[in-house]
KEKE-3310 file (N, C-alpha, C; in steps of 0.2 Angstrom, whole numbers, plus 5000, padded with zeros to 4 digits):
npx = (4998:4985:4992:4996:4983:4980:4976:4987:4988:4977:4977:4988:4983:4973:4979:4988:4978:4973:4984:4986:4973:4975:4986:4981:4972:4982:4990:4979:4976:4988:4988:4977:4981:4993:4987:4977:4983:4993:4981:4976:4986:4989:4975:4976:4988:4981:4971:4978:4984:4973:4967:4975:4975:4964:4955:4955:4956:4973:4971:4959:4960:4970:4963:4952:4960:4965:4955:4948:4960:4959:4946:4948:4957:4952:4941:4949:4954:4942:4938:4950:4946:4935:4939:4950:4940:4932:4919:4908:4900:4902:4915:4912:4905:4915:4922:4913:4911:4924:4924:4915:4921:4933:4926:4921:4933:4940:4932:4936:4945:4938:4929:4936:4940:4928:4924:4935:4932:4923:4928:4936:4926:4918:4926:4932:4942:4960:4975:4989:4982:4979:4973:4961:4959:4948:4961:4972:4982:4987:4997:4989:4997:4995:4982:4975:4967:4964:4967:4971:4986:4995:5005:5012:5014:5027:5034:5029:5023:5007:4995:4979:4964:4951:4939:4938:4941:4930:4920:4922:4923:4928:4939:4944:4956:4962:4951:4945:4951:4955:4957:4952:4958:4959:4960:4962:4963:4968:4966:4968:4956:4958:4961:4960:4950:4946:4959:4966:4960:4962:4977:4977:4970:4979:4990:4985:4983:4995:5002:5009:5002:4992:4974:4965:4953:4940:4938:4948:4942:4938:4933:4926:4924:4921:4918:4929:4934:4945:4950:4948:4942:4946:4942:4947:4949:4956:4959:4966:4977:4976:4988:4996:4992:4999:5010:5003:4995:5007:5013:5004:5002:5015:5018:5008:5008:5019:5017:5007:5014:5023:5013:5009:5000:4991:4992:4984:4989:4989:4993:5006:5009:5024:5035:5049:5061:5069:5076:5089:5090:5096:5101:5103:5118:5126:5144:5151:5158:5152:5153:5162:5156:5160:5164:5169:5161:5149:5134:5128:5125:5116:5124:5125:5125:5128:5136:5148:5163:5169:5181:5181:5170:5174:5185:5177:5168:5178:5185:5175:5171:5184:5185:5173:5178:5189:5182:5174:5184:5189:5179:5178:5191:5186:5177:5182)
npy = (5043:5038:5032:5020:5015:5009:4996:4987:4974:4971:4979:4973:4962:4965:4971:4961:4952:4961:4961:4948:4945:4954:4949:4935:4941:4946:4935:4929:4936:4936:4921:4921:4929:4924:4910:4914:4921:4912:4903:4911:4912:4900:4897:4907:4902:4890:4896:4902:4892:4886:4895:4897:4884:4886:4894:4909:4925:4934:4947:4946:4935:4940:4951:4946:4938:4948:4954:4944:4941:4954:4954:4942:4946:4958:4951:4943:4955:4959:4948:4949:4962:4958:4949:4958:4966:4976:4985:4979:4985:4998:4996:4993:5005:5014:5009:5011:5026:5029:5022:5031:5044:5040:5037:5049:5056:5049:5048:5047:5038:5027:5027:5022:5011:5003:5002:4995:4982:4980:4979:4968:4958:4958:4958:4963:4965:4957:4954:4959:4961:4971:4988:5000:5015:5030:5042:5034:5020:5004:4990:4979:4981:4978:4975:4984:4986:5001:5007:5005:4999:5003:4999:5008:5010:5016:5013:5020:5021:5021:5026:5023:5028:5017:5021:5029:5020:5011:5021:5026:5024:5007:5000:4983:4975:4964:4954:4945:4929:4934:4948:4962:4969:4985:4995:5009:5016:5029:5033:5040:5047:5042:5030:5012:5003:4990:4985:4991:4986:4971:4971:4975:4964:4953:4956:4956:4942:4937:4938:4930:4930:4934:4929:4918:4914:4921:4926:4940:4957:4968:4984:4997:5013:5026:5042:5055:5073:5074:5063:5043:5031:5016:5004:4992:4975:4962:4947:4944:4934:4941:4943:4946:4957:4971:4967:4962:4972:4983:4976:4975:4988:4994:4985:4987:4999:5000:4990:4997:5008:5001:4997:5008:5016:5030:5040:5052:5068:5083:5098:5110:5127:5135:5150:5158:5167:5183:5191:5190:5179:5181:5171:5169:5161:5148:5148:5140:5122:5107:5097:5083:5066:5062:5048:5047:5053:5050:5045:5031:5015:5013:5009:4997:5003:4994:4986:4992:4996:5006:5013:5012:5019:5032:5035:5035:5045:5056:5055:5058:5073:5078:5078:5086:5098:5101:5101:5113:5122:5122:5127:5141:5145:5145:5152:5166)
npz = (5401:5393:5381:5388:5389:5377:5365:5361:5357:5351:5339:5333:5330:5322:5311:5306:5303:5292:5282:5280:5273:5262:5257:5254:5244:5234:5230:5226:5214:5207:5204:5197:5186:5180:5176:5167:5158:5151:5147:5137:5129:5125:5118:5108:5100:5096:5088:5078:5072:5066:5059:5049:5041:5034:5021:5022:5020:5024:5030:5036:5044:5054:5059:5066:5075:5084:5089:5096:5104:5111:5118:5126:5136:5141:5147:5158:5163:5169:5179:5188:5193:5200:5209:5217:5222:5214:5210:5196:5189:5190:5184:5171:5169:5168:5156:5147:5147:5142:5130:5123:5124:5116:5104:5099:5098:5088:5076:5063:5061:5065:5056:5045:5050:5051:5037:5034:5039:5029:5018:5021:5021:5010:4999:4988:4982:4981:4989:4978:4967:4954:4952:4951:4960:4960:4955:4956:4953:4953:4962:4973:4988:5002:5012:5024:5043:5043:5031:5014:5005:4990:4977:4963:4947:4944:4954:4967:4984:4990:5001:5004:5013:5019:5020:5008:4998:4999:4997:4985:4966:4960:4951:4948:4939:4938:4943:4935:4924:4912:4900:4889:4876:4870:4854:4845:4829:4819:4802:4785:4775:4761:4764:4760:4768:4770:4768:4778:4789:4788:4790:4804:4808:4806:4812:4826:4827:4826:4836:4850:4862:4861:4863:4853:4854:4863:4845:4838:4835:4823:4817:4806:4815:4818:4809:4807:4808:4802:4799:4798:4811:4816:4826:4836:4845:4856:4865:4880:4893:4910:4915:4903:4898:4894:4887:4875:4872:4867:4858:4849:4845:4841:4831:4820:4817:4811:4800:4795:4789:4780:4771:4766:4771:4776:4792:4799:4804:4817:4809:4810:4809:4804:4805:4801:4809:4809:4818:4829:4843:4860:4873:4891:4896:4905:4907:4915:4914:4912:4927:4929:4936:4952:4959:4972:4981:4976:4977:4986:4991:5007:5021:5034:5051:5060:5056:5054:5065:5078:5075:5060:5058:5062:5053:5040:5041:5044:5031:5023:5028:5024:5011:5007:5012:5002:4992:4992:4993:4980:4973:4978:4973:4958:4958:4960)
capx = (4992:4983:4996:4995:4976:4979:4975:4992:4988:4973:4980:4993:4981:4970:4985:4990:4972:4972:4990:4983:4967:4978:4992:4977:4969:4987:4990:4974:4975:4994:4988:4973:4983:4998:4984:4973:4990:4994:4977:4976:4991:4987:4970:4978:4992:4978:4967:4981:4984:4965:4965:4982:4973:4957:4956:4954:4963:4976:4970:4953:4962:4974:4959:4950:4964:4966:4948:4948:4964:4957:4941:4950:4962:4946:4938:4953:4954:4936:4940:4954:4944:4931:4945:4950:4933:4930:4910:4908:4895:4907:4920:4909:4902:4921:4924:4908:4913:4931:4923:4912:4927:4937:4923:4921:4939:4942:4928:4939:4948:4933:4926:4941:4940:4921:4925:4939:4927:4918:4931:4938:4921:4915:4933:4931:4949:4963:4984:4992:4977:4979:4966:4961:4953:4948:4967:4976:4981:4991:4994:4988:5002:4993:4976:4976:4960:4962:4969:4975:4993:4995:5011:5010:5020:5032:5036:5026:5017:5002:4992:4971:4959:4946:4933:4940:4940:4924:4915:4923:4922:4935:4941:4948:4959:4965:4947:4944:4957:4956:4956:4950:4963:4955:4963:4958:4968:4966:4968:4966:4950:4959:4964:4957:4948:4948:4967:4968:4956:4967:4983:4976:4968:4984:4996:4984:4983:5002:5004:5008:4999:4984:4970:4961:4946:4935:4943:4951:4936:4941:4927:4926:4921:4920:4920:4930:4933:4951:4952:4945:4944:4945:4941:4950:4952:4957:4958:4971:4977:4978:4997:5000:4989:5003:5013:5000:4995:5012:5015:5000:5003:5020:5018:5003:5011:5025:5014:5004:5019:5025:5008:5007:4993:4993:4990:4985:4992:4988:4998:5009:5011:5030:5037:5057:5063:5075:5080:5093:5089:5102:5100:5108:5121:5132:5148:5155:5158:5148:5158:5161:5155:5166:5163:5171:5156:5142:5128:5130:5119:5117:5128:5121:5129:5130:5143:5154:5166:5170:5187:5180:5164:5178:5188:5172:5167:5185:5187:5169:5173:5190:5183:5169:5183:5193:5177:5172:5190:5191:5172:5179:5195:5184:5172:5189)
capy = (5037:5037:5027:5013:5011:5006:4988:4985:4966:4970:4982:4970:4956:4968:4972:4953:4949:4965:4958:4940:4946:4957:4943:4931:4943:4946:4928:4925:4940:4933:4916:4921:4933:4920:4905:4917:4923:4904:4901:4915:4911:4891:4897:4911:4897:4885:4898:4903:4886:4884:4900:4895:4879:4888:4898:4914:4930:4935:4953:4943:4931:4944:4955:4942:4936:4954:4955:4939:4943:4959:4951:4937:4951:4960:4945:4942:4959:4959:4942:4951:4966:4954:4947:4964:4970:4983:4984:4977:4989:5003:4995:4994:5012:5018:5007:5015:5033:5030:5021:5037:5048:5038:5036:5054:5058:5046:5048:5046:5032:5022:5024:5019:5003:5000:5000:4991:4977:4979:4975:4960:4954:4957:4955:4967:4963:4954:4957:4957:4962:4977:4989:5008:5020:5037:5043:5030:5014:4999:4982:4979:4977:4974:4978:4984:4988:5008:5008:5000:5002:5001:5000:5010:5006:5020:5011:5024:5018:5025:5023:5026:5027:5012:5024:5033:5015:5009:5026:5027:5019:5004:4994:4977:4972:4955:4949:4939:4928:4936:4955:4965:4974:4989:5000:5015:5017:5034:5033:5045:5045:5039:5023:5007:5002:4983:4983:4991:4979:4965:4972:4974:4956:4949:4958:4953:4935:4935:4939:4924:4930:4935:4923:4917:4911:4924:4929:4946:4960:4975:4987:5004:5016:5033:5046:5061:5079:5074:5055:5038:5029:5010:5000:4983:4973:4954:4946:4940:4934:4948:4947:4947:4964:4976:4963:4962:4980:4987:4972:4976:4996:4994:4982:4990:5005:4997:4988:5003:5011:4997:4996:5015:5018:5034:5040:5059:5072:5088:5101:5115:5131:5138:5155:5160:5174:5185:5193:5183:5180:5179:5168:5169:5155:5148:5145:5133:5117:5101:5093:5075:5063:5060:5042:5046:5056:5050:5043:5025:5010:5016:5004:4997:5005:4989:4982:4997:4996:5014:5015:5011:5026:5039:5035:5036:5053:5060:5056:5063:5080:5081:5079:5092:5105:5102:5104:5119:5127:5123:5132:5146:5148:5146:5158:5171)
capz = (5402:5387:5378:5391:5389:5369:5365:5356:5354:5347:5334:5329:5328:5315:5306:5304:5297:5285:5280:5277:5269:5256:5254:5248:5238:5229:5228:5220:5207:5201:5202:5190:5180:5177:5173:5162:5153:5149:5143:5133:5124:5121:5113:5103:5096:5092:5083:5072:5067:5063:5052:5044:5037:5031:5016:5025:5019:5031:5033:5041:5051:5058:5062:5071:5081:5086:5092:5101:5110:5116:5123:5132:5140:5144:5153:5162:5168:5173:5183:5192:5198:5205:5216:5221:5225:5212:5207:5189:5185:5189:5180:5163:5167:5165:5150:5141:5145:5140:5123:5121:5122:5111:5097:5097:5095:5081:5070:5055:5061:5067:5050:5041:5054:5049:5031:5033:5040:5024:5012:5021:5022:5004:4997:4981:4978:4986:4989:4972:4963:4949:4953:4951:4964:4957:4949:4958:4949:4956:4963:4980:4991:5008:5015:5033:5045:5042:5025:5009:5003:4984:4973:4956:4941:4943:4961:4972:4988:4990:5005:5003:5018:5017:5019:5002:4996:4999:4993:4977:4960:4960:4945:4948:4933:4940:4946:4929:4922:4905:4899:4883:4874:4865:4851:4841:4824:4814:4796:4780:4772:4756:4765:4759:4776:4771:4768:4785:4795:4786:4791:4811:4809:4805:4818:4832:4826:4824:4844:4854:4869:4861:4862:4846:4857:4857:4840:4838:4833:4820:4812:4806:4820:4818:4804:4811:4804:4796:4798:4800:4816:4816:4832:4836:4851:4856:4872:4884:4900:4912:4915:4896:4895:4893:4881:4869:4870:4865:4852:4842:4843:4836:4824:4817:4816:4805:4795:4790:4785:4774:4766:4763:4774:4779:4798:4798:4812:4816:4806:4813:4804:4807:4803:4803:4814:4805:4822:4833:4851:4863:4879:4895:4897:4911:4903:4918:4911:4917:4932:4930:4941:4958:4962:4981:4986:4973:4981:4987:4996:5013:5024:5042:5057:5066:5052:5056:5072:5080:5071:5054:5058:5063:5046:5035:5042:5043:5023:5020:5029:5021:5003:5007:5012:4996:4985:4994:4992:4973:4971:4979:4969:4952:4958:4960)
cpx = (4988:4985:4995:4989:4976:4981:4980:4992:4983:4973:4983:4989:4976:4975:4986:4984:4971:4978:4987:4979:4970:4982:4987:4976:4975:4989:4986:4974:4982:4992:4982:4975:4988:4993:4980:4978:4991:4989:4977:4980:4991:4981:4971:4982:4987:4975:4970:4983:4979:4964:4970:4979:4967:4960:4955:4959:4966:4973:4962:4955:4966:4969:4954:4953:4965:4961:4946:4954:4962:4951:4942:4953:4957:4942:4942:4955:4947:4936:4945:4951:4939:4934:4946:4944:4930:4923:4911:4904:4899:4912:4918:4906:4909:4923:4919:4909:4919:4928:4919:4917:4930:4933:4922:4926:4942:4937:4930:4941:4943:4930:4929:4940:4934:4922:4931:4937:4923:4922:4935:4931:4917:4921:4932:4938:4953:4972:4984:4988:4978:4973:4967:4956:4954:4956:4972:4974:4988:4991:4994:4994:4999:4987:4976:4969:4959:4963:4972:4981:4993:5001:5009:5017:5026:5034:5034:5022:5015:4997:4985:4967:4955:4940:4932:4938:4933:4918:4916:4923:4929:4935:4946:4951:4961:4959:4945:4950:4960:4953:4955:4956:4961:4961:4960:4963:4965:4968:4965:4960:4950:4961:4959:4955:4948:4954:4968:4966:4962:4973:4982:4974:4975:4988:4993:4983:4991:5005:5002:5004:4994:4980:4966:4954:4944:4939:4943:4945:4940:4934:4929:4920:4918:4923:4921:4930:4939:4954:4945:4945:4941:4946:4944:4950:4953:4958:4964:4971:4979:4984:4999:4997:4994:5008:5010:4998:5002:5015:5012:5002:5008:5020:5012:5005:5016:5021:5010:5009:5024:5019:5006:5001:4994:4990:4989:4986:4990:4995:4999:5012:5019:5032:5044:5057:5069:5078:5084:5092:5096:5099:5105:5111:5127:5137:5154:5154:5155:5153:5157:5161:5161:5163:5165:5165:5150:5139:5129:5124:5121:5121:5125:5127:5132:5136:5147:5158:5167:5175:5183:5174:5168:5181:5183:5172:5172:5185:5181:5169:5179:5188:5178:5173:5186:5188:5176:5179:5192:5184:5174:5184:5191:5179:5175:5190)
cpy = (5035:5032:5020:5011:5008:5000:4985:4979:4966:4973:4979:4964:4958:4968:4965:4952:4953:4962:4951:4941:4950:4952:4939:4933:4944:4941:4926:4929:4937:4926:4917:4924:4928:4914:4909:4919:4917:4902:4904:4913:4904:4894:4901:4907:4893:4889:4899:4898:4884:4888:4899:4890:4881:4893:4906:4918:4931:4940:4950:4939:4935:4949:4951:4939:4942:4955:4950:4939:4948:4958:4947:4942:4955:4956:4944:4949:4961:4953:4946:4956:4964:4952:4952:4967:4976:4979:4983:4981:4996:5003:4997:5002:5017:5016:5011:5021:5033:5027:5028:5041:5046:5039:5044:5059:5054:5044:5045:5040:5025:5021:5021:5011:5000:4997:4995:4983:4975:4976:4969:4956:4954:4956:4958:4966:4961:4957:4954:4958:4969:4980:4998:5011:5026:5038:5038:5023:5010:4993:4983:4976:4974:4979:4978:4986:4996:5009:5003:5003:4998:5003:5002:5007:5009:5018:5016:5019:5022:5023:5026:5023:5022:5016:5028:5027:5012:5014:5028:5022:5015:4999:4990:4975:4965:4951:4944:4936:4930:4944:4957:4969:4978:4993:5004:5016:5023:5034:5039:5041:5041:5032:5018:5003:4993:4981:4983:4986:4973:4965:4970:4969:4952:4951:4955:4946:4932:4935:4933:4924:4933:4930:4923:4915:4917:4927:4936:4951:4965:4977:4994:5008:5022:5037:5054:5067:5078:5067:5049:5033:5022:5008:4994:4982:4965:4953:4941:4939:4939:4949:4948:4954:4968:4972:4964:4968:4984:4983:4974:4984:4996:4990:4984:4996:5005:4995:4993:5007:5007:4997:5003:5018:5024:5037:5048:5062:5078:5093:5108:5120:5134:5143:5155:5165:5177:5189:5188:5185:5177:5176:5168:5162:5155:5145:5142:5127:5112:5097:5086:5071:5061:5055:5041:5048:5055:5045:5035:5020:5012:5008:5005:5000:5001:4984:4986:4996:5004:5016:5016:5019:5031:5040:5038:5044:5057:5060:5060:5070:5083:5081:5086:5098:5106:5104:5111:5124:5128:5127:5138:5150:5149:5151:5166:5173)
cpz = (5398:5383:5381:5390:5382:5371:5359:5353:5349:5340:5330:5325:5320:5311:5302:5301:5291:5279:5276:5272:5261:5252:5250:5242:5232:5226:5223:5213:5203:5199:5196:5184:5176:5173:5167:5155:5149:5144:5137:5127:5121:5116:5108:5097:5093:5086:5077:5069:5063:5057:5048:5039:5033:5025:5016:5024:5025:5034:5038:5047:5057:5062:5067:5077:5085:5091:5098:5107:5114:5120:5127:5137:5144:5149:5158:5168:5173:5179:5190:5197:5203:5211:5221:5225:5222:5209:5199:5186:5185:5184:5172:5163:5165:5158:5145:5141:5142:5132:5120:5118:5116:5104:5095:5094:5090:5077:5065:5056:5062:5061:5045:5044:5051:5040:5028:5033:5033:5018:5014:5022:5015:4998:4990:4976:4983:4985:4982:4966:4959:4950:4951:4955:4961:4952:4952:4955:4951:4957:4971:4983:4999:5010:5023:5036:5045:5035:5020:5006:4995:4981:4966:4953:4942:4951:4966:4976:4991:4996:5006:5010:5016:5017:5012:4998:4994:4996:4985:4972:4960:4954:4946:4942:4934:4942:4941:4927:4916:4904:4891:4882:4869:4860:4846:4835:4818:4808:4792:4778:4765:4757:4763:4766:4775:4770:4774:4790:4793:4791:4800:4812:4810:4811:4824:4832:4828:4833:4848:4860:4869:4861:4855:4848:4864:4852:4840:4834:4830:4815:4812:4812:4822:4811:4806:4805:4799:4796:4800:4806:4816:4822:4831:4844:4850:4863:4874:4890:4903:4914:4908:4893:4891:4886:4875:4866:4866:4859:4847:4839:4838:4829:4818:4813:4810:4800:4790:4787:4778:4768:4764:4765:4777:4787:4800:4805:4810:4812:4810:4808:4808:4802:4804:4805:4811:4812:4827:4841:4855:4871:4883:4895:4903:4909:4908:4915:4916:4921:4930:4936:4945:4963:4971:4983:4982:4977:4982:4991:5004:5017:5032:5046:5060:5061:5053:5064:5071:5076:5063:5052:5058:5057:5042:5036:5041:5034:5020:5022:5025:5013:5002:5007:5005:4991:4986:4992:4984:4969:4971:4974:4961:4952:4957:4953)
residu = (MET:ASN:LEU:LEU:LEU:ILE:ASP:TRP:ASP:ALA:ILE:GLY:GLN:GLU:ALA:LEU:ASN:ILE:LEU:LYS:THR:VAL:GLY:ILE:ASN:ILE:LEU:GLN:VAL:LEU:GLY:VAL:PHE:ILE:LEU:GLY:TYR:ILE:LEU:ILE:LYS:LEU:VAL:MET:LYS:VAL:LEU:LYS:LYS:ILE:PHE:ALA:LYS:THR:LYS:MET:PRO:SER:VAL:THR:SER:LYS:PHE:LEU:LEU:THR:LEU:ILE:LYS:PHE:SER:LEU:TYR:LEU:LEU:LEU:LEU:ILE:ALA:ILE:CYS:GLN:ILE:ILE:GLY:ILE:PRO:ILE:THR:GLY:PHE:VAL:ALA:VAL:ILE:SER:ALA:ALA:GLY:LEU:ALA:LEU:SER:LEU:ALA:MET:GLN:ASP:SER:LEU:SER:ASN:LEU:ALA:ASN:GLY:VAL:VAL:ILE:ILE:SER:THR:ARG:PRO:PHE:ASN:GLU:GLY:ASP:TYR:ILE:LYS:ILE:GLU:ASP:VAL:GLU:GLY:THR:VAL:ARG:GLU:ILE:LYS:MET:LEU:HIS:THR:ILE:ILE:ASP:THR:SER:ASP:ASN:LYS:THR:ILE:SER:ILE:PRO:ASN:SER:ILE:VAL:VAL:GLY:SER:GLU:LEU:ILE:ASN:PHE:SER:HIS:ASN:PRO:THR:ARG:LYS:VAL:SER:PHE:ASN:PHE:LYS:VAL:ASP:TYR:SER:THR:ASP:VAL:ASP:LYS:ALA:LYS:GLU:ILE:ILE:PHE:SER:VAL:MET:LYS:SER:CYS:ASN:LYS:ALA:LEU:LEU:ASP:PRO:GLU:PRO:PHE:CYS:ALA:LEU:ASP:ALA:LEU:GLY:GLU:SER:SER:ILE:THR:ILE:TYR:ALA:ASN:CYS:TRP:CYS:TYR:LYS:ASP:ASP:TYR:TYR:ASP:VAL:TYR:TYR:PHE:VAL:MET:GLU:ASN:VAL:PHE:ASN:GLU:PHE:LYS:ARG:ASN:GLY:ILE:ILE:MET:PRO:TYR:ASN:GLN:LEU:GLU:VAL:ARG:LEU:ARG:ASN:ASP:LYS:VAL:LYS:LEU:PRO:ILE:ASN:GLU:THR:PRO:LEU:LYS:GLU:ARG:ASP:GLU:GLU:ILE:ALA:VAL:LYS:PRO:PRO:GLN:LYS:GLU:GLU:ASP:LEU:ASP:SER:PHE:GLU:LYS:PHE:VAL:LYS:ASN:TYR:LYS:VAL:LYS:LYS:LYS:GLU:LYS:SER:ARG:LYS:LYS:LYS:ASN:LYS:LYS:GLN:SER:VAL)
# end
């Protein structure tokens, strides 16, 4: 009897009203999201073109674009929350709590991020500059928001956190167009100093990459315990630094020998041993290089079909087995 008293029409009408309201909200959310997404894409595209025409460093433009993009999507999310009916105050409180938790968990990363902003804004160096930070010396490949990537002269890639970059002594060898190349030559006390200086001057001036303005400099610098030190310097463009340095060093050494100028060096006392020293020797002769198993440039897997991969793996395994058998026979 109770089921017969339920007003099913009213319940159905209420359900339809709820569905209509929810459907309208869903359509509004979809409409706002699609419209906001399209507008954000257009705004970012326009900003990229504007930044590309300016002289702004690429790192700065990337950081600003990322920050603007994040802010726009955050505004879009707040607008969607308003349509759904989520209170903005509660939403802001959630974001604030999440931000506080993240800041506590990522103190080092945030410190690097803040120092990355300092590097971008002050620009103590640019990509492609040759710099020295503490014991690391090399060419700046990329400046990122959290770290700076440096390629050393021996082809190592080093990533330095931006907090260390900002907090350490930094030498930028590429900031100015020219560099001074300095030398210290030690000669014997019996040397004619004027003659030695003349030779050094002539070598520096004969270098095609050394600048004659400002003029090369050379003078007696120090009187040591066993030698006289002659200091010299000349100027060159920053890209020619090592060419000038090695040219002057090699040719001064050669000219000193040609002109009989002695460059003293430490003496070592050597005594002959009468007893015979026997050292352990491995009698196994050195193996010749086997090109079949020698290291080769890596081949992309997508360039090989399944059959070629099978053949390649089979040959490698077969060669490895035969090599192990030979080693066993030799050991026996």
